[in-house]
C-alpha positions as CSV (number, residue, x, y, z in Angstrom):
1,M,56.6,10.4,9.7
2,T,54.1,10.8,12.6
3,L,55.0,12.1,16.0
4,Q,54.5,8.6,17.4
5,E,56.9,7.1,14.8
6,A,59.5,9.8,15.6
7,V,59.3,9.0,19.3
8,A,59.6,5.3,18.6
9,H,62.6,6.1,16.4
10,L,64.3,8.1,19.2
11,R,63.6,5.4,21.8
12,A,64.9,2.6,19.5
13,R,68.3,4.4,19.4
14,D,68.4,5.3,23.1
15,L,68.4,9.0,22.3
16,T,67.4,11.1,25.2
17,C,64.2,13.0,24.8
18,L,64.0,16.2,26.9
19,V,60.2,15.9,27.3
20,D,58.8,13.9,30.2
21,P,57.5,10.6,28.7
22,V,54.1,11.0,30.4
23,L,53.6,14.3,28.7
24,L,54.9,13.0,25.4
25,D,52.6,10.0,25.5
26,G,49.7,12.3,26.2
27,K,50.6,14.5,23.2
28,V,51.0,11.4,21.0
29,A,47.5,10.3,22.0
30,V,46.0,13.7,21.2
31,F,47.9,13.8,17.9
32,T,46.6,10.4,17.0
33,E,43.0,11.4,17.8
34,C,43.4,14.6,15.7
35,V,44.5,12.5,12.7
36,E,41.6,10.2,13.3
37,H,39.3,13.2,13.2
38,G,40.6,14.1,9.7
39,Y,43.2,16.7,10.4
40,T,46.4,16.6,8.3
41,P,49.5,15.5,10.2
42,L,50.9,19.1,10.4
43,R,47.6,20.4,11.7
44,S,47.3,17.5,14.1
45,E,50.7,18.3,15.5
46,I,49.7,22.0,16.0
47,M,46.4,21.0,17.5
48,A,48.1,18.5,19.9
49,A,50.6,21.1,21.0
50,Y,47.8,23.6,21.5
51,F,45.8,21.1,23.6
52,V,48.8,20.1,25.7
53,A,49.7,23.8,26.3
54,G,46.1,24.7,27.3
55,R,45.8,21.6,29.5
56,D,49.1,22.5,31.3
57,A,48.1,26.1,31.7
58,A,44.8,25.1,33.2
59,Q,46.5,22.7,35.6
60,D,49.0,25.3,36.6
61,A,46.2,27.8,37.3
62,F,44.5,25.2,39.5
63,D,47.7,24.2,41.3
64,G,48.4,27.9,41.9
65,G,44.9,28.4,43.4
66,L,43.8,30.7,40.6
67,I,40.8,28.5,39.6
68,T,38.6,26.0,41.3
69,E,38.4,22.3,40.5
70,G,35.1,22.8,38.8
71,E,36.6,25.6,36.6
72,L,39.6,23.3,35.8
73,R,37.2,20.5,34.7
74,Q,35.2,23.0,32.6
75,K,38.3,24.4,30.9
76,L,39.5,20.9,30.1
77,A,36.1,19.9,28.7
78,D,36.0,23.1,26.6
79,L,39.5,22.5,25.3
80,S,38.7,18.9,24.4
81,R,35.6,19.9,22.6
82,Q,37.4,22.7,20.8
83,V,40.3,20.5,19.6
84,L,38.5,17.2,19.0
85,S,35.2,18.3,17.5
């Protein structure tokens, strides 16, 4: 079962998910792209979680004034390249 299928399964049964739907949809998109790049489902799940954690950490650093907008864009580009290449 893929992450997307699991989410659909939960939603079909009106089960509450503790993760913000916007974040979950983003993770599903990254997971799907990882699978399309040839990663196994387990590795795709790990890579998607890594990507989301890195993205969130970079955004938090920017929001906290620790990095500039240019540094944020660079970190996100580097992260995408690392995970999806």
